[in-house]
N, C-alpha and C positions, 0 to 999 in steps of 0.2 A: 886478299884477306884483311879484314878489319881488326882481327884480334889474334894474339899469339899466346900459346901455352908455354910457361917457363917451368923448368924442373924445380922440385922442392928438395931441400937438403934432408940429411938423415934424421936429425933431431926432430924437426917438425913432422916428418913422416912417422917417426916412432910414436910420438904422443898422439898424432892424428889418427893412427891406426886403431887405437882403442875407441875413439869416438865413432869412427866409421864402422867398427864391428857391431856396436849396439844399434846404430842407425840401420845397418844392413839387416840385422836380425829383427828389428821392430817394424820395418816398413817394406812390404813386398814390392811396392811400386819402385822404390829407390833401388832395391836389390835387382829388379829387372833392368833398370837403366845401367847399373854397374856391369851387369852381364853383357849388355850391348857394347859398352866401351871395351871390356876385356876381350870381346871377340873380334875387335878391330874396327868397329863402326866409328865413323868420324862425326864430330860435331858439325852443325850446319856451317859455321864460320870457317871450318877447315876445308870445306869442299870448294874447289874452284867453280865459279859460275859457268854453266853450260850455255854456249852460244848456239842458238838455233837459227839456221837460215832456211828460208822456204821460198820457193818460186810461186809467185802470184800471177794468175792469168788475168789479162786485161779484158775488161768487158767493153765490147764495141757497141756504142749506142748509135742507132741510125736516126738522123734528124730529117724530118720531112718538112720542107719549106712550103708555106702556104702558097697556093697558086696565084701568080701575078697575071692580071688581065690587062690587055692593051686598052680596052675601054670598059668603063664601069657604069652600069645602069642601076642607080640607087633607088628607083621607084619601088621595086619589090621589097627592099629592105625597109624603106620608110612605111610601106603599107603593112608589113608584118609587125613593126613596132606599134603602129596605130591599133591593130587588132589586139595585141597583147596588152596594151594600155586600156583599151575599152573593156576587155573581158576580165582582166586580172589586175589592173592598175600596176602593171609591171614596172613602168618608169618611175612612178611614185615611190615604190618600194626600194628600188635600187638607188634613188637619189636622196632618200631620207636617211639620216643617221639613226642607227638602231642601238647605239650605246646606252641610251637612257632606259631602254625597255628590258623587261625580264625575259628569260628564256621561254617562259610559258606564254607571254604576250607575243613574242616573235613566232613561236610555234603555231599559235592560233592564226596569225596573219599569213604565215607560210601555207597553211592548209587551204585558205581561200585562194591565194595566188596560184598554188599548184592546181587547184580545180579549174581556174580560168585558163591557165596556160595549156593544160591538158585538153580543154575544149577547143582551143584554137588549133592545136596540132592535129587533133583528130578530124576537125572539120575541113581543114585546108590542105593537109598533107597526107600522103600515103607512105607508110614506113615499112621497111622490111629489114631483117637481120642480114648483115654482110656474110656471116658464117652460119651455116645451118645447124651446127652442133650445139649442144647445151653447155652452159657454163660449167667449169671444173671438169670437163671431160677431156680425154687425151685426143689430140688431133695431130695430123701430119701436114706440114706446110711445104709445098713443092719448092724446088730451087728457083723456079722462075716466077715466084709469087709477086704480086703487085704491092709495093710499099704504101700505096694509097688505100688499099683494102685491108692489109694486115700489118700490124706493128709488132715486131719481135721485142720481147722484154728479156732481161737477164743476160746470161752468158751466151753470146752468139759466136759460133766458131764455124769456119769453113763456108762453103757455098751452098749448103743444103743438099737434099731436103732436110727439114728440121722436124723434130717431134717435141711437143710440149703440151701444157695444160691451157685450155681456153679460159682466159680471165674474163673477157667480155666479148660477146658476139658482134658488136659494132652495129651501127645503124646506117641505112641507105634510104634515101628518098626515091620512091618509085613514081610518084605523081604529085603534081602541085595543082591545087584548085583555087588559087587566090582569085577573088573577083576582079574583073577587068574595070579599070578606072579610066574614064575619058578625060577628066580634068585633073592633070597631075600638078597643077600649080600650087595647090595647098597641101601637098603630101608632107612637106617639111614640118607642118604643124601636127605634131603627134597627138596632142590633146589641146583643145581650145581652152582659153581662160574662162572660168565660170563665174558669173556675176549674178547675185540674187537681188532683184529689185522689188 
């Protein structure tokens, strides 16, 4: 306790009683507070602090490592970057600082980039949802689920099956239709330098 109430002597109580009488009669709010004290209620500083202990359950987060390949063929990645640059100027956008531009200017550029990127994806890839349910619907995840296909969020307890809300159905590539390239020597040139003569 940070404060202590000391007893008051008889003479101060005698004279103080008159002042308290008129204050009690003239102020209903004050009278109500006096009644609380007379009924045994304590002031805030008289009450010992209550210590609350609570058990908190630990959230287990499952980390999925990116697959490591023994050999890497970069031709497809370079070809995809070329297509994104050609249709959406994707590399230009990511390599240029956008700090000097307003939100409206960035929004206008993003609309064009979105259109170009969408064209590349639709033309060269076939996509399907990993989970067939709609977003925000309740789904059940079996105990033997694949961590590559389903990522559990939140409080994960036990070994399943689990029931939860589908936040995102995921994406899966079902077909790739990238054009075949015979000469792969120039694939590292994502976009040639342009010179006007």
